[in-house]
C-alpha positions in Angstrom: -62.9 59.3 -68.1 -64.3 57.8 -71.2 -67.0 55.2 -70.6 -68.7 52.6 -72.8 -71.3 55.3 -73.7 -69.6 58.7 -73.2 -66.5 60.5 -74.2 -64.3 62.0 -71.5 -64.4 65.8 -71.0 -60.7 65.9 -72.2 -61.5 64.1 -75.5 -64.5 66.4 -76.0 -62.5 69.5 -75.3 -59.7 68.4 -77.6 -62.1 67.5 -80.4 -63.8 70.9 -80.4 -60.6 72.9 -79.9 -59.0 71.1 -82.8 -62.1 71.4 -85.0 -62.2 75.2 -84.5 -58.4 75.5 -84.9 -58.4 73.5 -88.1 -61.2 75.5 -89.7 -59.6 78.7 -88.5 -56.2 77.6 -90.0 -57.9 76.8 -93.3 -59.6 80.2 -93.4 -56.4 82.0 -92.4 -54.5 80.1 -95.1 -56.9 81.1 -97.8 -56.8 84.7 -96.7 -53.1 85.0 -96.2 -52.1 83.8 -99.7 -54.2 86.6 -101.2 -52.4 89.4 -99.2 -50.4 91.9 -101.1 -46.7 92.6 -100.3 -47.5 95.9 -98.7 -50.4 94.6 -96.6 -49.6 94.9 -92.9 -50.5 91.2 -92.4 -48.3 90.0 -95.2 -45.7 88.7 -92.8 -47.8 88.4 -89.6 -50.5 86.1 -91.0 -48.0 83.4 -92.2 -46.2 83.5 -88.8 -49.5 83.1 -87.0 -50.6 80.3 -89.3 -47.3 78.4 -88.8 -47.4 78.8 -85.0 -51.0 77.7 -84.7 -50.2 74.8 -87.0 -47.4 73.5 -84.8 -49.7 73.8 -81.8 -52.4 71.8 -83.6 -50.0 69.0 -84.3 -49.0 69.0 -80.6 -52.7 68.9 -79.6 -53.3 66.1 -82.1 -50.5 64.1 -80.5 -52.0 64.8 -77.1 -55.4 63.7 -78.4 -54.1 60.5 -79.9 -52.4 59.8 -76.5 -55.5 60.5 -74.5 -57.6 58.4 -76.9 -55.2 55.5 -76.6 -55.1 55.8 -72.8 -58.8 56.2 -72.3 -60.3 54.5 -75.3 -63.5 55.6 -77.0 -67.1 54.6 -76.4 -68.5 51.7 -78.4 -70.3 52.6 -81.6 -74.0 53.1 -81.1 -75.9 49.9 -81.7 -78.1 51.1 -84.6 -75.1 52.1 -86.7 -74.7 49.8 -89.7 -71.4 47.9 -90.4 -70.9 50.3 -93.4 -71.4 53.4 -91.2 -68.9 52.0 -88.7 -66.3 51.3 -91.3 -66.8 54.7 -93.0 -66.5 56.4 -89.6 -63.2 54.6 -88.9 -61.8 55.5 -92.4 -62.8 59.1 -91.9 -61.2 59.3 -88.5 -58.0 57.7 -89.7 -57.9 60.1 -92.7 -58.5 63.2 -90.5 -55.6 62.2 -88.2 -53.4 61.2 -91.1 -54.1 64.5 -93.0 -53.3 66.6 -89.9 -50.1 64.8 -89.4 -49.1 65.1 -93.1 -49.9 68.8 -93.1 -47.0 69.4 -90.7 -44.1 68.2 -92.9 -45.5 70.0 -96.0 -46.0 73.2 -94.0 -42.6 72.8 -92.4 -40.9 72.4 -95.8 -42.7 75.5 -97.1 -41.4 77.5 -94.2 -37.8 76.2 -94.1 -37.1 75.8 -97.8 -35.0 79.0 -97.7 -32.9 77.8 -94.8 -34.6 79.8 -92.1 -35.9 78.1 -89.0 -39.6 77.7 -88.3 -40.4 80.1 -85.5 -43.3 79.3 -83.2 -44.7 82.4 -81.6 -41.1 83.7 -81.3 -40.5 81.2 -78.5 -39.5 78.0 -80.1 -37.3 77.6 -83.2 -37.5 74.5 -85.3 -34.3 74.4 -87.5 -34.4 74.0 -91.3 -33.2 70.5 -92.2 -33.8 70.2 -96.0 -32.9 73.3 -98.1 -31.1 72.2 -101.2 -34.1 70.9 -103.2 -35.1 72.9 -106.3 -38.6 74.3 -106.1 -39.1 72.8 -102.6 -41.3 75.6 -101.4 -43.5 75.4 -104.4 -43.8 71.6 -104.3 -44.5 71.6 -100.6 -47.0 74.4 -101.1 -49.0 72.4 -103.7 -49.0 69.3 -101.4 -50.0 71.4 -98.4 -52.9 73.0 -100.3 -54.2 69.6 -101.6 -54.0 68.2 -98.0 -55.8 71.2 -96.6 -58.7 71.0 -99.0 -58.9 67.2 -98.5 -58.9 67.7 -94.7 -61.7 70.2 -94.9 -63.7 68.0 -97.3 -63.5 65.0 -95.0 -64.2 67.1 -91.9 -67.3 68.5 -93.7 -68.5 65.0 -94.4 -67.8 64.0 -90.8 -69.9 67.0 -89.6 -72.7 66.2 -92.1 -72.7 62.5 -90.8 -73.0 63.8 -87.2 -76.0 66.0 -88.2 -77.5 63.0 -90.1 -77.3 60.9 -87.0 -78.7 63.6 -84.9 -81.6 64.8 -87.0 -82.5 61.8 -89.2 -81.5 58.7 -87.2 -82.2 60.6 -83.9 -79.4 58.8 -82.1 -76.8 60.0 -79.6 -73.8 60.3 -81.9 -73.6 64.1 -81.8 -74.9 64.4 -78.3 -72.0 62.2 -77.0 -69.4 64.5 -78.6 -71.2 67.5 -77.1 -71.1 66.0 -73.6 -74.9 65.9 -73.4 -77.0 63.2 -71.8 -78.5 60.5 -73.9 -82.0 61.0 -75.2 -82.5 57.3 -75.0 -84.1 55.9 -71.8 -82.1 53.0 -70.3 
């Protein structure tokens, strides 16, 4: 369980699983849009991207639920009010961007009337199909959201490194599940 000073193992695992998945989805997205029609991955890469994307949204919902149920540790005492506010804004933006990525990705995938297939097991039906240029508009939105997400996640990571290497506090150690370097 999450305590006043430590994250639970479930929150740590979800954090890192989502971090790796989101960076991987971003890289896969950049790679797949450059594939040529005759490339063997031309159809496989988008299917994989969509399926992993749906799983990421499910994991984010799970993470939000676990976070609400367990709570999170209090901010480290040496963090300034500005750092605490910026961290809160960044975390909100990361959650919001992930949740906004789904509808835009869904609209790209279903604009032609076909359902969104998730690993060939689950089929999410197309609901909106009669909007001109829907796929292109949703694609632009999805791309902007993706780059925004990666930018904020990068700042989030840089802030963790700043806390670890410059401030020498336990911010990063807590999300790695490591013991505090501070003596109590």
